[in-house]
LOTI-7711 format. One record per atom (N, C-alpha, C): x, y, z; residue number from 1; residue in three letters; chain. Coordinates in steps of 0.02 Angstrom, whole numbers. Each point is the difference from the previous one (the first is absolute). Layout:
       X       Y       Z  seq  type  mol
       X       Y       Z  NUM   ALA    A
...
END
This chain:
       X       Y       Z  seq  type  mol
     850    -157     318    1   MET    A
     -62      12     -33    1   MET    A
      -7      74     -16    1   MET    A
     -10      17     -63    2   ASN    A
      -5      69     -23    2   ASN    A
     -74      18     -11    2   ASN    A
     -26      47      40    3   THR    A
     -70      19      -5    3   THR    A
      -5      70     -27    3   THR    A
     -40      10     -53    4   LYS    A
     -12      66     -27    4   LYS    A
     -63      28      31    4   LYS    A
       2      63      17    5   VAL    A
     -58      34      30    5   VAL    A
     -23      54     -48    5   VAL    A
     -64      -1     -17    6   TYR    A
     -29      51     -44    6   TYR    A
     -26      57      43    6   TYR    A
      25      59     -10    7   THR    A
     -23      59      37    7   THR    A
     -19      54     -50    7   THR    A
     -65      17      -4    8   PRO    A
     -20      52     -47    8   PRO    A
      24      68      25    8   PRO    A
      16      44     -48    9   SER    A
      20      67      21    9   SER    A
     -63      40      16    9   SER    A
       4      40      52   10   ILE    A
     -57      40      22   10   ILE    A
      20      73      -3   10   ILE    A
     -37      39     -39   11   LYS    A
      14      72      -5   11   LYS    A
     -29      35      61   11   LYS    A
      28      56      18   12   ARG    A
     -23      37      59   12   ARG    A
     -73      20      -6   12   ARG    A
     -22      18     -61   13   GLU    A
     -69      25      -7   13   GLU    A
     -52     -56       0   13   GLU    A
      21     -63      -1   14   GLU    A
     -48     -55       2   14   GLU    A
     -28      -8      70   14   GLU    A
     -65      -9       5   15   ALA    A
     -33      -9      65   15   ALA    A
      18     -69      27   15   ALA    A
       9      -4      65   16   MET    A
      16     -63      32   16   MET    A
     -35      -4      67   16   MET    A
     -26     -57      17   17   ALA    A
     -36      -8      63   17   ALA    A
       5     -72      23   17   ALA    A
     -15     -10      64   18   ILE    A
      -3     -68      27   18   ILE    A
     -73     -13      18   18   ILE    A
     -24     -57     -20   19   SER    A
     -69     -19      14   19   SER    A
       0     -71      27   19   SER    A
     -52     -20      35   20   LYS    A
      -3     -66      30   20   LYS    A
     -50     -43     -39   20   LYS    A
      16     -64      -8   21   VAL    A
     -45     -47     -32   21   VAL    A
     -54     -19      50   21   VAL    A
     -63      10     -19   22   GLY    A
     -56     -14      45   22   GLY    A
     -19     -73       3   22   GLY    A
     -52     -14      37   23   GLN    A
     -23     -68      13   23   GLN    A
     -15     -38     -65   23   GLN    A
     -28      33     -49   24   ARG    A
     -17     -33     -63   24   ARG    A
      49      19     -55   24   ARG    A
      63      11      18   25   ARG    A
      54      19     -46   25   ARG    A
     -12      66     -34   25   ARG    A
     -39      44      32   26   GLN    A
     -13      66     -28   26   GLN    A
      55      48      20   26   GLN    A
      18      44     -46   27   VAL    A
      51      50      12   27   VAL    A
     -30      68     -17   27   VAL    A
      11      49      44   28   VAL    A
     -24      68     -13   28   VAL    A
      55      37     -37   28   VAL    A
     -18      29     -58   29   ILE    A
      46      41     -38   29   ILE    A
     -11      72      23   29   ILE    A
      52      34      23   30   PRO    A
      -9      68      25   30   PRO    A
     -31      47     -52   30   PRO    A
     -38      49      25   31   LYS    A
     -36      47     -41   31   LYS    A
      46      35     -50   31   LYS    A
      59      22      22   32   GLU    A
      46      37     -43   32   GLU    A
      22     -42     -60   32   GLU    A
      13     -64      12   33   ILE    A
      21     -45     -54   33   ILE    A
     -58     -11     -48   33   ILE    A
     -60     -11      26   34   CYS    A
     -59      -8     -43   34   CYS    A
     -10      61     -44   34   CYS    A
       6      59      30   35   GLU    A
      -8      62     -39   35   GLU    A
      54       6     -53   35   GLU    A
      62     -18      17   36   ASP    A
      56       5     -48   36   ASP    A
     -11     -43     -61   36   ASP    A
     -30     -59       9   37   VAL    A
      -9     -46     -56   37   VAL    A
     -72       1     -27   37   VAL    A
     -43      41      30   38   GLY    A
     -68       7     -25   38   GLY    A
     -47     -55      21   38   GLY    A
      14     -35      54   39   LEU    A
     -44     -54      24   39   LEU    A
     -56      29      41   39   LEU    A
     -60     -25     -12   40   LYS    A
     -59      20      38   40   LYS    A
     -34     -62      28   40   LYS    A
     -43      10      49   41   GLU    A
     -37     -56      29   41   GLU    A
     -36     -39     -56   41   GLU    A
       3     -65       4   42   ARG    A
     -30     -48     -47   42   ARG    A
      36      -7     -66   42   ARG    A
      57      34      -9   43   ASP    A
      41     -11     -60   43   ASP    A
      30     -70       3   43   ASP    A
      20     -25     -57   44   PHE    A
      33     -65      -4   44   PHE    A
      75       9      -2   44   PHE    A
      35     -50      27   45   VAL    A
      73      -2      -2   45   VAL    A
      23     -69     -21   45   VAL    A
      57      -2     -31   46   GLU    A
      33     -64     -17   46   GLU    A
      52     -11      54   46   GLU    A
       3     -60      26   47   ILE    A
      48     -16      53   47   ILE    A
      41     -60     -23   47   ILE    A
      66       9       1   48   LYS    A
      43     -57     -18   48   LYS    A
      63       2      42   48   LYS    A
      33     -57       3   49   GLU    A
      62      -8      38   49   GLU    A
      56      -1     -51   49   GLU    A
      54      35      17   50   SER    A
      59       0     -43   50   SER    A
      62       7      43   50   SER    A
      42     -51      -1   51   ARG    A
      63       1      36   51   ARG    A
      -8      15      74   51   ARG    A
     -52     -26      31   52   GLY    A
     -11      10      71   52   GLY    A
     -36      64      18   52   GLY    A
     -21      39     -51   53   PHE    A
     -38      61      12   53   PHE    A
     -72      -9     -23   53   PHE    A
     -45      35      32   54   VAL    A
     -70       1     -22   54   VAL    A
     -11      64     -38   54   VAL    A
     -21      -6     -63   55   LEU    A
     -11      58     -42   55   LEU    A
     -75      11      -8   55   LEU    A
     -23      61      11   56   ILE    A
     -70      18      -6   56   ILE    A
      -5      53     -54   56   ILE    A
     -39     -14     -52   57   LYS    A
      -5      46     -57   57   LYS    A
     -73      17     -13   57   LYS    A
     -18      64      -5   58   PRO    A
     -69      18     -16   58   PRO    A
     -20     -28     -68   58   PRO    A
     -62     -24      -5   59   LYS    A
     -25     -28     -62   59   LYS    A
     -69      29     -15   59   LYS    A
     -14      11     -62   60   LYS    A
     -66      21     -23   60   LYS    A
     -30     -57     -40   60   LYS    A
     -62     -18      17   61   LEU    A
     -34     -53     -37   61   LEU    A
     -37      31     -58   61   LEU    A
       1     -34     -57   62   VAL    A
     -34      25     -60   62   VAL    A
     -53     -50     -19   62   VAL    A
     -60      24     -10   63   ASP    A
     -55     -42     -22   63   ASP    A
      13     -22     -72   63   ASP    A
     -13     -63     -15   64   SER    A
      12     -25     -68   64   SER    A
     -40      37     -52   64   SER    A
     -56      32      20   65   ASP    A
     -40      40     -47   65   ASP    A
      36      65     -18   65   ASP    A
      48      20      40   66   ASP    A
      36      63     -10   66   ASP    A
      62      -7     -43   66   ASP    A
      15     -61     -23   67   ILE    A
      59     -12     -40   67   ILE    A
     -18      10     -74   67   ILE    A
      42      37     -35   68   LEU    A
     -12      14     -70   68   LEU    A
      20     -59     -44   68   LEU    A
     -39     -10     -52   69   ILE    A
      19     -50     -51   69   ILE    A
      50      35     -47   69   ILE    A
      39     -38     -39   70   PRO    A
      51      30     -43   70   PRO    A
     -27      55     -46   70   PRO    A
     -60     -10     -27   71   GLU    A
     -29      50     -46   71   GLU    A
     -13      66      37   71   GLU    A
     -22      -4      63   72   GLU    A
     -13      60      39   72   GLU    A
      65      36      16   72   GLU    A
      52     -38      15   73   GLU    A
      66      30      14   73   GLU    A
      25      38     -61   73   GLU    A
      -9     -30     -60   74   THR    A
      21      33     -62   74   THR    A
     -37      65     -10   74   THR    A
     -66       0      14   75   MET    A
     -39      61      -8   75   MET    A
      25      55      47   75   MET    A
      16     -18      61   76   ILE    A
      24      49      48   76   ILE    A
      68      28     -21   76   ILE    A
      45     -44     -24   77   LYS    A
      65      23     -23   77   LYS    A
      -7      48     -58   77   LYS    A
     -45     -14     -46   78   LYS    A
     -12      45     -58   78   LYS    A
     -25      67      25   78   LYS    A
     -46       0      48   79   GLY    A
     -28      61      27   79   GLY    A
      53      43      34   79   GLY    A
      48     -31      32   80   ARG    A
      53      37      34   80   ARG    A
      47      33     -49   80   ARG    A
      10     -31     -58   81   ARG    A
      45      27     -51   81   ARG    A
     -31      60     -36   81   ARG    A
     -66       3      -3   82   ASN    A
     -34      55     -37   82   ASN    A
      -5      62      40   82   ASN    A
END
C-alpha cells in the first residue's frame, strides 16, 4: 500500500505554536499570530479542512448596502483615470 503524505513547507519566519482544543472545541490563537495576520477580538474567520489540516483564514464581512452597482463602479473607474 502506497500512502502519500502532504506536508506544507514552513518558513523560519512563520509563527508556530501548540494550542489545546477546549471543552467546546475552542482553540486559542496565540497573540503573535493574531497580530501577524491582523486578527482582533470579534473578527470573523473562515475554517475549512483540507487534506487532514484545519485552515483558518481571516474574513471581513461586507454589508450588502456597501456593494457598488455596475454604474457606480464605472463612475469610480472614470474618476481614477482623471
